[in-house]
C-alpha angles and dihedrals in degrees: 000000000000126000122240118245114261113259117216109219126196120235087252092056091048090050091051093049092049091047092050091051091050093047096046095040088215105107095170093056092046090051092050092048092055097034097240132131117252091238089058090050091052092047089054090046092052091048091050091051091050090051091050092049091049090052095046105037133054115272094255092058093045091049091051091050091050092051091048092052091046092053091046092053091048090051092050094047094056 
């Protein structure tokens, strides 16, 4: 079995894919449609949420959220 070539997506494309998944509620189907793994979808979704929090909340709250997510990812990777 051969691997597909990596597709470079723009931030706008990622935003659209995440939005489509949220609107449809069917993440698996959205991922199949765009040929991405669900874990990649959820990474983009987390990054979008962090960006939204950074835009909407004071810097201290956004920094705390970023640190929390960083520690959670470190915990899951070990």
